[in-house]
N, C-alpha and C positions, 0 to 999 in steps of 0.2 A: 534441609531447608526446602520448603515447598516452592513450586514454580511461581506461585503468586507472590510469595515473599521476595524471591529473587528478582522478579520483575519490579516490585515496589522499591526495593533497595536500589536497583539500577536506575529507575526513574528519578528517585530522590537525588542520587549521585549526579545524574545529568543535569537536573535543575540547579543544583549547587554549583556545578562547573560553569554552566551558562551564565548564572547570576554573577559569579566571580569574574568571568571574562568580560561581561558588560561593564562591571565596575572598573575594570582595568582599561576600558576604552576600546576593546576589540569589537569589530562589527561583523555582521553576517557575510559569508562569502557567496550567498545565493545571488543568482543572476536575475536581473529584472525580466529578461526574456528567456523563457524556457524553450528548449529545443523540442520537447515532447509534451503532449498533453498528459500522458500517464505512463509510468513504468509498471510493468506487470511482474509481481513477485509471486512465484509459484514453485511447486515441486517439479523441477525439470527432470527428475529421475523417474517419475510416474508417467508412463506412456499415455494413460487415459487422460490425465490432467493436461499434459502437453498437447494432445490431440484436441481437447476441448478449447484450450487457449488459442491454438492456431486456426482451427476450423470454425469455431463458434465466436469466441470473444473478438479475435482479430478481425474476422470477416464482418461481424455486426458493427464494430466500432470504426474500423478504418475504411471499409468498402461499401457498406450498406447505408442507405438513407441520405438525407441532404446535408447533414453535419458530419464531416469526416474527422475523426479523432486520431491523431498520430500517436502510436504506441511505441514504447521502447521495450523490445523483447531481447532476452538474453541470447537466444539462439541466433538472432539476426543482427542485433545492434551492438553487442559487446565487442570490444577490441581484442582480437586474438593475442595471446601471449602476455596480456596485462594481468596483474594480480586480481583475483576474484573480488577482494575487498575494495580495490580501487575502482573496478568496473561497477560494482554495486553502489558505492557512494556516488560516483559520477552519474549513474542512471537515476538515482533518487533525487539528487540535487539539480539535474537538468530536466526534470519533469515537473509539471504543475502538481500532479498527484501521484501517489503510489497505491496501486490496486493490489491487495493481497488476496490471492485465490486460495482459500483455506480448506484443507482436508485434515483428517485426524493425523495422518503420517507427517504432513508438512509442519503442523504447529509444534511437533516434537523435534524438528530439524534445527540444527545450529544456523543454517542459512536464513531460516525464517526469523529467528531471534536477532541475528545481526542486522538484517534488513529492517526489522521492526524498531530496534534501538536507533538506527540512523534516521528513520522517518520520524520517530518521536522527538529526537533532538531537533530536527528541522521544524517540526510543529511548534516546539517551545521557542525556538530561536526566531521564527517568523511570525508567531502568533496567528497562524492560519492552519486550519484543519486540512492536512495534505494526505490523509489516510482514508482509504476506502476498503472495506472488507466484503468479499464475496464468500459466503459459506456454501461450498458445494456439498458439504456434509455437515450434520449437526455437531459442531466442535466447540470447545471452550464453554460448554453450557454452564459450568460452575464458576466461570471467571468473573470476578467483580468488575474488572476493567471492561469486559464486553457488555455486561449488564448496564454499567454506567454509560457506556458509549451509546447503547441502544436508547437510553433515556435522553441524553443530551444531544447527540448527533445521529439520531435514528436514520436519517436518510443516507448516511454513509455506511450502514451495515445492511447488506442485501443477502437474503437467502435465495439460493437457486430454487425456483418453484418446482414442486412435485407434479403440478398440473401443467401439461404442455400448453394449454390455452392461456396461461398466465405469463408465458415467456415474453410476449410482446411488451407487457407492462414492465417486466424486469429490465429489458434492454432500454426502454424509455427512461426509467428511473436511474439506471447506471449512466447513460449519456448525460442526463441532467446533472447528476452529482459530479461527474468529471469536469463538466464545463462551468460549474459554479465555483466562484471564489468564496471560501468560507473563512472569514476573519473571526478570530476568537475574541 
């Protein structure tokens, strides 16, 4: 089974489960007040990515400029000793958005898939676009989901610029996307 088919099947399954739960009277467990503006989902095993997240992304969003964005970072904010899946779900649900920092290695990782499914479930449950993609490398170029997302929610798919002069615009667009509520 291809990765796209598996994603499609999981997406359909989640839609059916959520619809069934709503019919039975279950309500969202999402909080009205998020603790964080964004949770950063990335390959924490890749030193280059971790360095970029801490020294560029965190600095640019949390410390630089007039609008400070509070990030949830695995290395800093996760509760030690707590199960990874529990920390992951809590981070996604207590953040207004989830920013996926994508590399070729990370998109093949089980942690990415788990985080993505949790964020997709939240997107469907709350009818709000809570997902932002940063493509550090050209990944998922043949993904129908990514192509569709670029058409419908193009402001939430950001490519890291190859030209250093374009980085200022990238950070502006990212801040804007994190601070904007996108109801579906």
